[in-house]
C-alpha positions as a printed Julia matrix, in Angstrom:
129×3 Matrix{Float64}:
 -22.63   -1.89  46.26
 -25.05   -2.84  43.85
 -24.17   -3.3   39.96
 -26.49   -2.47  37.3
 -27.51   -5.8   36.39
 -29.0    -6.24  39.52
 -30.63   -3.07  39.67
 -32.05   -4.58  36.37
 -32.5    -8.14  37.0
 -36.01   -9.63  36.8
 -37.47   -6.03  35.09
 -38.26   -5.72  31.93
 -40.24   -7.97  29.22
 -39.21  -11.29  30.72
 -41.39  -10.27  33.33
 -44.47   -8.96  32.7
 -44.3    -8.56  29.0
 -45.41  -11.52  27.92
 -48.18  -11.99  29.79
 -49.28   -8.56  28.62
 -48.76   -9.98  25.1
 -50.32  -13.03  25.34
 -53.6   -11.45  26.47
 -53.62   -8.76  23.85
 -53.53  -11.66  20.8
 -56.2   -13.54  22.84
 -58.71   -9.96  23.76
 -57.72   -9.38  19.67
 -58.83  -12.84  18.44
 -62.3   -13.0   20.47
 -63.2    -9.33  19.89
 -62.65  -10.13  16.42
 -64.63  -13.86  16.52
 -67.53  -11.71  18.76
 -67.86   -8.54  16.14
 -68.0   -11.66  13.18
 -70.98  -12.78  15.54
 -72.38   -9.11  15.84
 -72.46   -8.6   11.92
 -73.64  -12.2   10.99
 -76.59  -11.98  13.85
 -77.25   -8.21  12.17
 -77.16   -9.52   8.99
 -80.1   -11.99   9.36
 -82.52   -9.66  11.48
 -85.49   -8.31   9.21
 -84.65   -4.68   9.29
 -82.29   -2.82  11.45
 -84.72   -0.8   12.75
 -84.92    0.21  16.56
 -87.56   -2.09  17.47
 -86.11   -5.27  15.82
 -83.04   -4.43  17.2
 -83.35   -3.65  21.21
 -86.09   -6.93  20.45
 -83.37   -9.2   19.3
 -81.23   -7.98  22.39
 -83.14   -8.34  24.78
 -82.68  -12.22  24.38
 -80.27  -14.0   26.49
 -79.0   -15.39  23.81
 -78.0   -12.06  22.01
 -77.21  -10.24  25.38
 -74.33  -12.69  26.62
 -72.04  -12.43  23.96
 -72.61   -8.92  23.6
 -71.97   -8.1   26.9
 -68.29  -10.68  26.45
 -67.82   -8.32  23.48
 -68.03   -5.29  25.11
 -65.47   -6.63  28.11
 -63.73   -8.04  25.22
 -63.19   -4.94  23.04
 -62.39   -2.46  26.28
 -60.27   -4.62  28.12
 -58.23   -4.93  24.43
 -58.2    -1.07  23.77
 -56.91   -0.75  27.31
 -53.65   -3.09  26.86
 -53.09   -1.69  23.35
 -53.21    1.84  24.56
 -51.01    1.32  27.64
 -48.39   -0.27  25.26
 -48.69    3.53  23.31
 -48.42    5.12  26.34
 -45.65    3.18  28.2
 -43.4     3.24  24.74
 -43.79    7.16  24.13
 -44.62    8.65  27.68
 -41.12    9.14  29.31
 -41.93   10.85  32.09
 -43.09    8.99  35.01
 -45.7    11.55  36.11
 -47.29   12.0   32.66
 -47.17    8.17  32.54
 -48.37    7.44  35.7
 -51.32   10.46  35.14
 -51.99    9.19  31.37
 -52.36    4.99  32.5
 -54.44    6.31  35.14
 -56.74    8.43  32.46
 -56.91    5.51  30.41
 -57.85    3.33  33.15
 -60.26    5.73  34.55
 -62.23    6.12  30.91
 -62.09    2.55  29.87
 -63.89    1.31  32.83
 -66.49    4.09  32.54
 -67.06    3.41  29.07
 -67.01   -0.23  29.29
 -69.75    0.59  31.99
 -72.07    2.6   29.82
 -72.16   -0.2   27.31
 -72.57   -2.91  29.65
 -75.36   -1.18  31.46
 -76.79    0.19  28.04
 -77.39   -3.33  26.88
 -78.12   -4.75  30.71
 -81.26   -1.88  30.37
 -82.25   -3.44  26.63
 -82.05   -7.07  28.29
 -83.97   -7.2   30.88
 -86.34   -4.26  30.05
 -86.0    -1.22  30.28
 -87.64    1.72  28.58
 -85.12    2.44  25.97
 -86.9     5.28  24.41
 -87.32    7.78  27.94
 -84.01    7.29  29.14
C-alpha cells in the first residue's frame, strides 16, 4: 500500500520547476538584450521606410540577431503562458488541450516570423509575396 507522501515524492517544483524558472529568466534577459539591439539598430537607420529596413535586414549582421530575437521571444512567450495555463486551468483535459494549442500557435507564429526574415535575408521578392 502506497502512502500519500510516496505518491507525491519526486513531483512538484523541485522536479522540473527550477529548470522552467531558469529558462524563463534566461529568455527574458536574452529577449531584453536583443530588443535593445533592435531599437538601437533601427534608430541608426537613415529612415524607416520599407527599402531601408529590408536592405538592413538582408545583412547577416542584422538577420542573425533578428532570428535569435524571434526564437527567444516566442520561447519566452510559450514558457510564460504555459505557467498561466498550468496555474489557472484545473481540468486535465482542458489543460492538455490548452498547452497543445499554445505549442502549436507558438511554433506557427515563430516559424512565420523566422521564414519572413529568411526570405528578406536571402533576397526573396518581398513586394509580391
